[in-house]
LUMSE-423281 format. One record per residue: residue number from 1; residue in one letter; x, y, z of N, C-alpha, C in turn. Coordinates in nm, 4 decimals, decimal comma, padded with zeros to 6 digits, always signed. Layout:
N
<rec pos="NUM" code="A" n_px="X" n_py="Y" n_pz="Z" ca_px="X" ca_py="Y" ca_pz="Z" c_px="X" c_py="Y" c_pz="Z"/>
...
END
This chain:
108
<rec pos="1" code="M" n_px="-10,3129" n_py="-12,4830" n_pz="-09,8406" ca_px="-10,1785" ca_py="-12,4557" ca_pz="-09,8800" c_px="-10,1038" c_py="-12,4034" c_pz="-09,7510"/>
<rec pos="2" code="N" n_px="-09,9807" n_py="-12,4496" n_pz="-09,7299" ca_px="-09,9060" ca_py="-12,3977" ca_pz="-09,6227" c_px="-09,7862" c_py="-12,3274" c_pz="-09,6712"/>
<rec pos="3" code="V" n_px="-09,7113" n_py="-12,2536" n_pz="-09,5886" ca_px="-09,5993" ca_py="-12,1760" ca_pz="-09,6259" c_px="-09,4886" c_py="-12,2637" c_pz="-09,6877"/>
<rec pos="4" code="S" n_px="-09,4598" n_py="-12,3756" n_pz="-09,6299" ca_px="-09,3531" ca_py="-12,4635" ca_pz="-09,6805" c_px="-09,3881" c_py="-12,5290" c_pz="-09,8135"/>
<rec pos="5" code="N" n_px="-09,5181" n_py="-12,5444" n_pz="-09,8421" ca_px="-09,5606" ca_py="-12,6069" ca_pz="-09,9681" c_px="-09,6538" c_py="-12,5075" c_pz="-10,0436"/>
<rec pos="6" code="P" n_px="-09,6013" n_py="-12,4427" n_pz="-10,1495" ca_px="-09,6959" ca_py="-12,3455" ca_pz="-10,2157" c_px="-09,8062" c_py="-12,4138" c_pz="-10,2991"/>
<rec pos="7" code="I" n_px="-09,8149" n_py="-12,5492" n_pz="-10,3092" ca_px="-09,9143" ca_py="-12,6118" ca_pz="-10,3900" c_px="-10,0389" c_py="-12,6237" c_pz="-10,3141"/>
<rec pos="8" code="P" n_px="-10,1497" n_py="-12,5676" n_pz="-10,3596" ca_px="-10,2869" ca_py="-12,5910" ca_pz="-10,2991" c_px="-10,3318" c_py="-12,7283" c_pz="-10,3314"/>
<rec pos="9" code="A" n_px="-10,4510" n_py="-12,7635" n_pz="-10,2927" ca_px="-10,5142" ca_py="-12,8961" ca_pz="-10,3146" c_px="-10,5119" c_py="-12,9341" c_pz="-10,4636"/>
<rec pos="10" code="T" n_px="-10,4691" n_py="-13,0587" n_pz="-10,4869" ca_px="-10,4599" ca_py="-13,1115" ca_pz="-10,6296" c_px="-10,5411" c_py="-13,2400" c_pz="-10,6313"/>
<rec pos="11" code="D" n_px="-10,5764" n_py="-13,2800" n_pz="-10,7549" ca_px="-10,6404" ca_py="-13,4099" ca_pz="-10,7752" c_px="-10,5351" c_py="-13,5194" c_pz="-10,7745"/>
<rec pos="12" code="E" n_px="-10,5796" n_py="-13,6458" n_pz="-10,7923" ca_px="-10,4878" ca_py="-13,7587" ca_pz="-10,7845" c_px="-10,3699" c_py="-13,7521" c_pz="-10,8925"/>
<rec pos="13" code="E" n_px="-10,3967" n_py="-13,6686" n_pz="-10,9984" ca_px="-10,2946" ca_py="-13,6533" ca_pz="-11,1025" c_px="-10,2089" c_py="-13,5337" c_pz="-11,0876"/>
<rec pos="14" code="G" n_px="-10,2366" n_py="-13,4572" n_pz="-10,9804" ca_px="-10,1493" ca_py="-13,3451" ca_pz="-10,9566" c_px="-10,2028" c_py="-13,2096" c_pz="-11,0127"/>
<rec pos="15" code="Y" n_px="-10,3218" n_py="-13,2084" n_pz="-11,0715" ca_px="-10,3750" ca_py="-13,0853" ca_pz="-11,1229" c_px="-10,4558" c_py="-13,0109" c_pz="-11,0138"/>
<rec pos="16" code="L" n_px="-10,4549" n_py="-12,8831" n_pz="-11,0149" ca_px="-10,5317" ca_py="-12,8018" ca_pz="-10,9186" c_px="-10,6779" c_py="-12,8429" c_pz="-10,9257"/>
<rec pos="17" code="I" n_px="-10,7322" n_py="-12,8514" n_pz="-10,8035" ca_px="-10,8787" ca_py="-12,8766" ca_pz="-10,7905" c_px="-10,9538" c_py="-12,7511" c_pz="-10,8310"/>
<rec pos="18" code="D" n_px="-10,9031" n_py="-12,6380" n_pz="-10,7789" ca_px="-10,9650" ca_py="-12,5063" ca_pz="-10,8117" c_px="-10,8669" c_py="-12,4224" c_pz="-10,8782"/>
<rec pos="19" code="P" n_px="-10,8829" n_py="-12,3865" n_pz="-11,0034" ca_px="-10,7888" ca_py="-12,3053" ca_pz="-11,0751" c_px="-10,7755" c_py="-12,1680" c_pz="-11,0117"/>
<rec pos="20" code="A" n_px="-10,8698" n_py="-12,1208" n_pz="-10,9295" ca_px="-10,8577" ca_py="-11,9985" ca_pz="-10,8613" c_px="-10,7430" c_py="-11,9883" c_pz="-10,7630"/>
<rec pos="21" code="D" n_px="-10,6992" n_py="-12,1118" n_pz="-10,7222" ca_px="-10,5899" ca_py="-12,1232" ca_pz="-10,6245" c_px="-10,4521" c_py="-12,0970" c_pz="-10,6850"/>
<rec pos="22" code="W" n_px="-10,4431" n_py="-12,0783" n_pz="-10,8168" ca_px="-10,3230" ca_py="-12,0698" ca_pz="-10,8875" c_px="-10,2505" c_py="-11,9342" c_pz="-10,8578"/>
<rec pos="23" code="S" n_px="-10,1165" n_py="-11,9309" n_pz="-10,8592" ca_px="-10,0434" ca_py="-11,8118" ca_pz="-10,8480" c_px="-09,9081" c_py="-11,8312" c_pz="-10,9115"/>
<rec pos="24" code="D" n_px="-09,8294" n_py="-11,7301" n_pz="-10,9351" ca_px="-09,6969" ca_py="-11,7466" ca_pz="-10,9904" c_px="-09,6121" c_py="-11,8471" c_pz="-10,9140"/>
<rec pos="25" code="Q" n_px="-09,6254" n_py="-11,8493" n_pz="-10,7795" ca_px="-09,5474" ca_py="-11,9404" ca_pz="-10,7024" c_px="-09,5854" c_py="-12,0830" c_pz="-10,7269"/>
<rec pos="26" code="V" n_px="-09,7227" n_py="-12,1055" n_pz="-10,7444" ca_px="-09,7693" ca_py="-12,2377" ca_pz="-10,7776" c_px="-09,7134" c_py="-12,2814" c_pz="-10,9106"/>
<rec pos="27" code="A" n_px="-09,7155" n_py="-12,1946" n_pz="-11,0110" ca_px="-09,6573" ca_py="-12,2248" ca_pz="-11,1438" c_px="-09,5126" c_py="-12,2635" c_pz="-11,1317"/>
<rec pos="28" code="L" n_px="-09,4372" n_py="-12,1909" n_pz="-11,0520" ca_px="-09,2932" ca_py="-12,2198" ca_pz="-11,0362" c_px="-09,2731" c_py="-12,3561" c_pz="-10,9678"/>
<rec pos="29" code="A" n_px="-09,3598" n_py="-12,3846" n_pz="-10,8736" ca_px="-09,3420" ca_py="-12,5196" ca_pz="-10,7999" c_px="-09,3768" c_py="-12,6331" c_pz="-10,8974"/>
<rec pos="30" code="F" n_px="-09,4840" n_py="-12,6148" n_pz="-10,9738" ca_px="-09,5273" ca_py="-12,7191" ca_pz="-11,0726" c_px="-09,4177" c_py="-12,7313" c_pz="-11,1748"/>
<rec pos="31" code="A" n_px="-09,3606" n_py="-12,6235" n_pz="-11,2266" ca_px="-09,2601" ca_py="-12,6280" ca_pz="-11,3330" c_px="-09,1320" c_py="-12,6948" c_pz="-11,2735"/>
<rec pos="32" code="Q" n_px="-09,0988" n_py="-12,6643" n_pz="-11,1539" ca_px="-08,9754" ca_py="-12,7320" ca_pz="-11,0879" c_px="-09,0014" c_py="-12,8819" c_pz="-11,0862"/>
<rec pos="33" code="H" n_px="-09,1308" n_py="-12,9230" n_pz="-11,0472" ca_px="-09,1563" ca_py="-13,0664" ca_pz="-11,0364" c_px="-09,1486" c_py="-13,1285" c_pz="-11,1780"/>
<rec pos="34" code="E" n_px="-09,1802" n_py="-13,0552" n_pz="-11,2829" ca_px="-09,1690" ca_py="-13,1031" ca_pz="-11,4218" c_px="-09,0341" c_py="-13,0863" c_pz="-11,4750"/>
<rec pos="35" code="D" n_px="-08,9353" n_py="-13,0348" n_pz="-11,4023" ca_px="-08,8001" ca_py="-13,0075" ca_pz="-11,4423" c_px="-08,7893" c_py="-12,9068" c_pz="-11,5604"/>
<rec pos="36" code="I" n_px="-08,8753" n_py="-12,8055" n_pz="-11,5469" ca_px="-08,8785" ca_py="-12,6919" ca_pz="-11,6477" c_px="-08,8442" c_py="-12,5701" c_pz="-11,5757"/>
<rec pos="37" code="S" n_px="-08,7483" n_py="-12,4972" n_pz="-11,6389" ca_px="-08,7151" ca_py="-12,3586" ca_pz="-11,5906" c_px="-08,7921" c_py="-12,2595" c_pz="-11,6727"/>
<rec pos="38" code="L" n_px="-08,8915" n_py="-12,1916" n_pz="-11,6120" ca_px="-08,9806" ca_py="-12,1005" ca_pz="-11,6826" c_px="-08,9040" c_py="-11,9803" c_pz="-11,7371"/>
<rec pos="39" code="T" n_px="-08,9233" n_py="-11,9591" n_pz="-11,8678" ca_px="-08,8602" ca_py="-11,8478" ca_pz="-11,9421" c_px="-08,9715" c_py="-11,7539" c_pz="-11,9681"/>
<rec pos="40" code="Q" n_px="-08,9418" n_py="-11,6347" n_pz="-12,0282" ca_px="-09,0392" ca_py="-11,5422" ca_pz="-12,0754" c_px="-09,1366" c_py="-11,6013" c_pz="-12,1730"/>
<rec pos="41" code="D" n_px="-09,0884" n_py="-11,6892" n_pz="-12,2610" ca_px="-09,1800" ca_py="-11,7587" ca_pz="-12,3544" c_px="-09,2823" c_py="-11,8519" c_pz="-12,2850"/>
<rec pos="42" code="H" n_px="-09,2309" n_py="-11,9274" n_pz="-12,1797" ca_px="-09,3345" ca_py="-12,0034" ca_pz="-12,1048" c_px="-09,4324" c_py="-11,9139" c_pz="-12,0369"/>
<rec pos="43" code="W" n_px="-09,3901" n_py="-11,8050" n_pz="-11,9794" ca_px="-09,4822" ca_py="-11,7152" ca_pz="-11,9124" c_px="-09,5849" c_py="-11,6577" c_pz="-12,0036"/>
<rec pos="44" code="E" n_px="-09,5349" n_py="-11,6296" n_pz="-12,1341" ca_px="-09,6326" ca_py="-11,5738" ca_pz="-12,2305" c_px="-09,7433" c_py="-11,6667" c_pz="-12,2547"/>
<rec pos="45" code="A" n_px="-09,7086" n_py="-11,7992" n_pz="-12,2784" ca_px="-09,8136" ca_py="-11,9039" ca_pz="-12,2953" c_px="-09,9025" c_py="-11,9172" c_pz="-12,1732"/>
<rec pos="46" code="I" n_px="-09,8407" n_py="-11,9218" n_pz="-12,0575" ca_px="-09,9164" ca_py="-11,9386" ca_pz="-11,9342" c_px="-10,0058" c_py="-11,8267" c_pz="-11,9011"/>
<rec pos="47" code="R" n_px="-09,9611" n_py="-11,7059" n_pz="-11,9269" ca_px="-10,0462" ca_py="-11,5853" ca_pz="-11,8980" c_px="-10,1693" c_py="-11,5787" c_pz="-11,9995"/>
<rec pos="48" code="F" n_px="-10,1400" n_py="-11,6190" n_pz="-12,1280" ca_px="-10,2497" ca_py="-11,6316" ca_pz="-12,2225" c_px="-10,3510" c_py="-11,7267" c_pz="-12,1759"/>
<rec pos="49" code="M" n_px="-10,3086" n_py="-11,8430" n_pz="-12,1327" ca_px="-10,3994" ca_py="-11,9517" ca_pz="-12,0845" c_px="-10,4790" c_py="-11,9046" c_pz="-11,9710"/>
<rec pos="50" code="R" n_px="-10,4166" n_py="-11,8361" n_pz="-11,8751" ca_px="-10,4876" ca_py="-11,7822" ca_pz="-11,7597" c_px="-10,5901" c_py="-11,6808" c_pz="-11,7937"/>
<rec pos="51" code="D" n_px="-10,5524" n_py="-11,5937" n_pz="-11,8845" ca_px="-10,6387" ca_py="-11,4851" ca_pz="-11,9343" c_px="-10,7639" c_py="-11,5434" c_pz="-12,0058"/>
<rec pos="52" code="Y" n_px="-10,7281" n_py="-11,6390" n_pz="-12,0909" ca_px="-10,8420" ca_py="-11,7066" ca_pz="-12,1650" c_px="-10,9380" c_py="-11,7748" c_pz="-12,0768"/>
<rec pos="53" code="Y" n_px="-10,8798" n_py="-11,8451" n_pz="-11,9759" ca_px="-10,9634" ca_py="-11,9113" ca_pz="-11,8759" c_px="-11,0547" c_py="-11,8178" c_pz="-11,8068"/>
<rec pos="54" code="Q" n_px="-10,9957" n_py="-11,7069" n_pz="-11,7631" ca_px="-11,0724" ca_py="-11,5991" ca_pz="-11,6888" c_px="-11,1876" c_py="-11,5477" c_pz="-11,7652"/>
<rec pos="55" code="E" n_px="-11,1607" n_py="-11,5205" n_pz="-11,8944" ca_px="-11,2600" ca_py="-11,4665" ca_pz="-11,9873" c_px="-11,3699" c_py="-11,5600" c_pz="-12,0313"/>
<rec pos="56" code="H" n_px="-11,3305" n_py="-11,6894" n_pz="-12,0591" ca_px="-11,4249" ca_py="-11,7838" ca_pz="-12,1126" c_px="-11,4740" c_py="-11,8959" c_pz="-12,0129"/>
<rec pos="57" code="Q" n_px="-11,4025" n_py="-11,9059" n_pz="-11,9006" ca_px="-11,4298" ca_py="-12,0118" ca_pz="-11,8077" c_px="-11,4125" c_py="-12,1582" c_pz="-11,8555"/>
<rec pos="58" code="V" n_px="-11,3334" n_py="-12,1640" n_pz="-11,9644" ca_px="-11,2921" ca_py="-12,2930" ca_pz="-12,0149" c_px="-11,1432" c_py="-12,2906" c_pz="-12,0373"/>
<rec pos="59" code="I" n_px="-11,0848" n_py="-12,4114" n_pz="-12,0439" ca_px="-10,9480" ca_py="-12,4220" ca_pz="-12,0685" c_px="-10,9209" c_py="-12,4081" c_pz="-12,2189"/>
<rec pos="60" code="P" n_px="-10,8263" n_py="-12,3193" n_pz="-12,2549" ca_px="-10,8051" ca_py="-12,3009" ca_pz="-12,3995" c_px="-10,7448" c_py="-12,4255" c_pz="-12,4631"/>
<rec pos="61" code="D" n_px="-10,7955" n_py="-12,4634" n_pz="-12,5843" ca_px="-10,7317" ca_py="-12,5728" ca_pz="-12,6506" c_px="-10,5957" c_py="-12,5213" c_pz="-12,7033"/>
<rec pos="62" code="V" n_px="-10,5098" n_py="-12,6137" n_pz="-12,7231" ca_px="-10,3720" ca_py="-12,5772" ca_pz="-12,7620" c_px="-10,3686" c_py="-12,4894" c_pz="-12,8873"/>
<rec pos="63" code="R" n_px="-10,4559" n_py="-12,5087" n_pz="-12,9756" ca_px="-10,4572" ca_py="-12,4248" ca_pz="-13,1026" c_px="-10,4773" c_py="-12,2773" c_pz="-13,0690"/>
<rec pos="64" code="H" n_px="-10,5448" n_py="-12,2440" n_pz="-12,9688" ca_px="-10,5656" ca_py="-12,1007" ca_pz="-12,9281" c_px="-10,4341" c_py="-12,0441" c_pz="-12,8697"/>
<rec pos="65" code="V" n_px="-10,3613" n_py="-12,1246" n_pz="-12,7965" ca_px="-10,2350" ca_py="-12,0801" ca_pz="-12,7464" c_px="-10,1305" c_py="-12,0684" c_pz="-12,8661"/>
<rec pos="66" code="V" n_px="-10,1308" n_py="-12,1610" n_pz="-12,9510" ca_px="-10,0369" ca_py="-12,1528" ca_pz="-13,0661" c_px="-10,0669" c_py="-12,0253" c_pz="-13,1535"/>
<rec pos="67" code="K" n_px="-10,1965" n_py="-12,0075" n_pz="-13,1712" ca_px="-10,2419" ca_py="-11,8853" ca_pz="-13,2514" c_px="-10,1929" c_py="-11,7548" c_pz="-13,1794"/>
<rec pos="68" code="H" n_px="-10,2088" n_py="-11,7498" n_pz="-13,0512" ca_px="-10,1573" ca_py="-11,6368" ca_pz="-12,9787" c_px="-10,0035" c_py="-11,6225" c_pz="-12,9934"/>
<rec pos="69" code="L" n_px="-09,9356" n_py="-11,7268" n_pz="-12,9743" ca_px="-09,7910" ca_py="-11,7223" ca_pz="-12,9860" c_px="-09,7415" c_py="-11,6901" c_pz="-13,1296"/>
<rec pos="70" code="S" n_px="-09,8214" n_py="-11,7329" n_pz="-13,2268" ca_px="-09,7808" ca_py="-11,7084" ca_pz="-13,3642" c_px="-09,7752" c_py="-11,5618" c_pz="-13,4018"/>
<rec pos="71" code="G" n_px="-09,8408" n_py="-11,4761" n_pz="-13,3277" ca_px="-09,8309" ca_py="-11,3354" ca_pz="-13,3447" c_px="-09,6837" c_py="-11,2876" c_pz="-13,3214"/>
<rec pos="72" code="R" n_px="-09,6189" n_py="-11,3530" n_pz="-13,2342" ca_px="-09,4821" ca_py="-11,3129" ca_pz="-13,1941" c_px="-09,3759" c_py="-11,4062" c_pz="-13,2686"/>
<rec pos="73" code="F" n_px="-09,4066" n_py="-11,5318" n_pz="-13,2875" ca_px="-09,3096" ca_py="-11,6271" ca_pz="-13,3321" c_px="-09,3369" c_py="-11,6854" c_pz="-13,4730"/>
<rec pos="74" code="G" n_px="-09,4509" n_py="-11,6461" n_pz="-13,5375" ca_px="-09,4933" ca_py="-11,6945" ca_pz="-13,6627" c_px="-09,5136" c_py="-11,8473" c_pz="-13,6671"/>
<rec pos="75" code="A" n_px="-09,4733" n_py="-11,9056" n_pz="-13,7783" ca_px="-09,5021" ca_py="-12,0464" ca_pz="-13,8014" c_px="-09,4301" c_py="-12,1374" c_pz="-13,7022"/>
<rec pos="76" code="A" n_px="-09,3278" n_py="-12,0825" n_pz="-13,6326" ca_px="-09,2477" ca_py="-12,1632" ca_pz="-13,5344" c_px="-09,3317" c_py="-12,1888" c_pz="-13,4024"/>
<rec pos="77" code="A" n_px="-09,4414" n_py="-12,1216" n_pz="-13,3836" ca_px="-09,5124" ca_py="-12,1305" ca_pz="-13,2636" c_px="-09,5605" c_py="-12,2714" c_pz="-13,2320"/>
<rec pos="78" code="R" n_px="-09,6065" n_py="-12,3445" n_pz="-13,3271" ca_px="-09,6597" ca_py="-12,4797" ca_pz="-13,3024" c_px="-09,5418" c_py="-12,5679" c_pz="-13,2449"/>
<rec pos="79" code="N" n_px="-09,4285" n_py="-12,5691" n_pz="-13,3118" ca_px="-09,3215" ca_py="-12,6466" ca_pz="-13,2626" c_px="-09,2723" c_py="-12,5953" c_pz="-13,1250"/>
<rec pos="80" code="M" n_px="-09,2796" n_py="-12,4658" n_pz="-13,1103" ca_px="-09,2347" ca_py="-12,4088" ca_pz="-12,9863" c_px="-09,3125" c_py="-12,4626" c_pz="-12,8713"/>
<rec pos="81" code="M" n_px="-09,4421" n_py="-12,4798" n_pz="-12,8783" ca_px="-09,5183" ca_py="-12,5358" ca_pz="-12,7697" c_px="-09,4641" c_py="-12,6614" c_pz="-12,7240"/>
<rec pos="82" code="F" n_px="-09,4190" n_py="-12,7511" n_pz="-12,8141" ca_px="-09,3637" ca_py="-12,8806" ca_pz="-12,7804" c_px="-09,2141" c_py="-12,8674" c_pz="-12,7257"/>
<rec pos="83" code="E" n_px="-09,1555" n_py="-12,7576" n_pz="-12,7636" ca_px="-09,0144" ca_py="-12,7335" ca_pz="-12,7005" c_px="-09,0288" c_py="-12,6806" c_pz="-12,5631"/>
<rec pos="84" code="L" n_px="-09,1304" n_py="-12,5933" n_pz="-12,5403" ca_px="-09,1585" ca_py="-12,5347" ca_pz="-12,4097" c_px="-09,2069" c_py="-12,6391" c_pz="-12,3118"/>
<rec pos="85" code="F" n_px="-09,2947" n_py="-12,7231" n_pz="-12,3604" ca_px="-09,3599" ca_py="-12,8272" ca_pz="-12,2752" c_px="-09,3445" c_py="-12,9636" c_pz="-12,3456"/>
<rec pos="86" code="P" n_px="-09,2284" n_py="-13,0209" n_pz="-12,3321" ca_px="-09,1875" ca_py="-13,1423" ca_pz="-12,4106" c_px="-09,2794" c_py="-13,2624" c_pz="-12,3771"/>
<rec pos="87" code="Y" n_px="-09,3379" n_py="-13,2744" n_pz="-12,2632" ca_px="-09,4311" ca_py="-13,3847" ca_pz="-12,2287" c_px="-09,5728" c_py="-13,3556" c_pz="-12,2609"/>
<rec pos="88" code="G" n_px="-09,5970" n_py="-13,2425" n_pz="-12,3308" ca_px="-09,7316" ca_py="-13,2223" ca_pz="-12,3843" c_px="-09,8026" c_py="-13,1047" c_pz="-12,3171"/>
<rec pos="89" code="Y" n_px="-09,8966" n_py="-13,0556" n_pz="-12,3909" ca_px="-09,9764" ca_py="-12,9389" ca_pz="-12,3497" c_px="-10,0570" c_py="-12,9700" c_pz="-12,2254"/>
<rec pos="90" code="V" n_px="-10,1227" n_py="-13,0917" n_pz="-12,2310" ca_px="-10,2100" ca_py="-13,1217" ca_pz="-12,1137" c_px="-10,1217" c_py="-13,1569" c_pz="-11,9912"/>
<rec pos="91" code="K" n_px="-10,0260" n_py="-13,2396" n_pz="-12,0116" ca_px="-09,9501" ca_py="-13,2866" ca_pz="-11,8940" c_px="-09,8711" c_py="-13,1762" c_pz="-11,8303"/>
<rec pos="92" code="Q" n_px="-09,8130" n_py="-13,0835" n_pz="-11,9075" ca_px="-09,7277" ca_py="-12,9851" ca_pz="-11,8513" c_px="-09,7889" c_py="-12,8382" c_pz="-11,8564"/>
<rec pos="93" code="A" n_px="-09,8266" n_py="-12,7938" n_pz="-11,9717" ca_px="-09,8764" ca_py="-12,6566" ca_pz="-11,9795" c_px="-09,9959" c_py="-12,6331" c_pz="-11,9006"/>
<rec pos="94" code="C" n_px="-10,0987" n_py="-12,7202" n_pz="-11,9133" ca_px="-10,2211" ca_py="-12,7004" ca_pz="-11,8349" c_px="-10,1912" c_py="-12,7160" c_pz="-11,6886"/>
<rec pos="95" code="K" n_px="-10,1158" n_py="-12,8093" n_pz="-11,6484" ca_px="-10,0764" ca_py="-12,8257" ca_pz="-11,5012" c_px="-10,0101" c_py="-12,7043" c_pz="-11,4494"/>
<rec pos="96" code="I" n_px="-09,9078" n_py="-12,6565" n_pz="-11,5139" ca_px="-09,8272" ca_py="-12,5370" ca_pz="-11,4740" c_px="-09,9180" c_py="-12,4123" c_pz="-11,4657"/>
<rec pos="97" code="A" n_px="-10,0075" n_py="-12,3997" n_pz="-11,5702" ca_px="-10,0951" ca_py="-12,2796" ca_pz="-11,5698" c_px="-10,2137" c_py="-12,2971" c_pz="-11,4773"/>
<rec pos="98" code="G" n_px="-10,2199" n_py="-12,4028" n_pz="-11,3971" ca_px="-10,3199" ca_py="-12,4212" ca_pz="-11,2927" c_px="-10,4553" c_py="-12,4539" c_pz="-11,3425"/>
<rec pos="99" code="M" n_px="-10,4700" n_py="-12,5155" n_pz="-11,4543" ca_px="-10,5935" ca_py="-12,5635" ca_pz="-11,5016" c_px="-10,6363" c_py="-12,6944" c_pz="-11,4409"/>
<rec pos="100" code="K" n_px="-10,7586" n_py="-12,7317" n_pz="-11,4415" ca_px="-10,8006" ca_py="-12,8624" ca_pz="-11,4098" c_px="-10,7599" c_py="-12,9505" c_pz="-11,5261"/>
<rec pos="101" code="R" n_px="-10,7519" n_py="-13,0792" n_pz="-11,5011" ca_px="-10,7103" ca_py="-13,1679" ca_pz="-11,6044" c_px="-10,8141" c_py="-13,1763" c_pz="-11,7131"/>
<rec pos="102" code="P" n_px="-10,7856" n_py="-13,1354" n_pz="-11,8368" ca_px="-10,8802" ca_py="-13,1483" ca_pz="-11,9459" c_px="-10,9238" c_py="-13,2939" c_pz="-11,9713"/>
<rec pos="103" code="R" n_px="-11,0485" n_py="-13,3153" n_pz="-11,9975" ca_px="-11,0948" ca_py="-13,4585" ca_pz="-12,0124" c_px="-11,1590" c_py="-13,4708" c_pz="-12,1503"/>
<rec pos="104" code="G" n_px="-11,1184" n_py="-13,5673" n_pz="-12,2234" ca_px="-11,1848" ca_py="-13,6093" ca_pz="-12,3449" c_px="-11,1730" c_py="-13,5121" c_pz="-12,4668"/>
<rec pos="105" code="W" n_px="-11,0615" n_py="-13,4407" n_pz="-12,4767" ca_px="-11,0437" ca_py="-13,3653" ca_pz="-12,5996" c_px="-10,8971" c_py="-13,3697" c_pz="-12,6456"/>
<rec pos="106" code="S" n_px="-10,8819" n_py="-13,3399" n_pz="-12,7691" ca_px="-10,7460" ca_py="-13,3456" ca_pz="-12,8301" c_px="-10,6445" c_py="-13,2559" c_pz="-12,7679"/>
<rec pos="107" code="T" n_px="-10,5168" n_py="-13,2966" n_pz="-12,7646" ca_px="-10,4130" ca_py="-13,2106" ca_pz="-12,7122" c_px="-10,3384" c_py="-13,1489" c_pz="-12,8276"/>
<rec pos="108" code="G" n_px="-10,3733" n_py="-13,1715" n_pz="-12,9461" ca_px="-10,3024" ca_py="-13,1188" ca_pz="-13,0677" c_px="-10,3834" c_py="-13,0155" c_pz="-13,1292"/>
END
């Protein structure tokens, strides 16, 4: 990573190779590339994903993130994920949160 480019090494699809290289600046750069302006609600989902990954060493399935958000937003949390990340949990949320690209599991 250099000063002019806050993005560390990524795979051919643009996901971080090492999730430990993630930072808020990396999230902001990824979000800008996805044309997303990160709000407090985005950050709540992203921080949960990062904390879950740190604790379990696996990428949280979207249902875990929705369950976390439902504590604050109730039943609207599921639809909210698709409003926050309109091109999908894997394509946008996982990438912005600095996860490796999930392989072979459902995004719903």
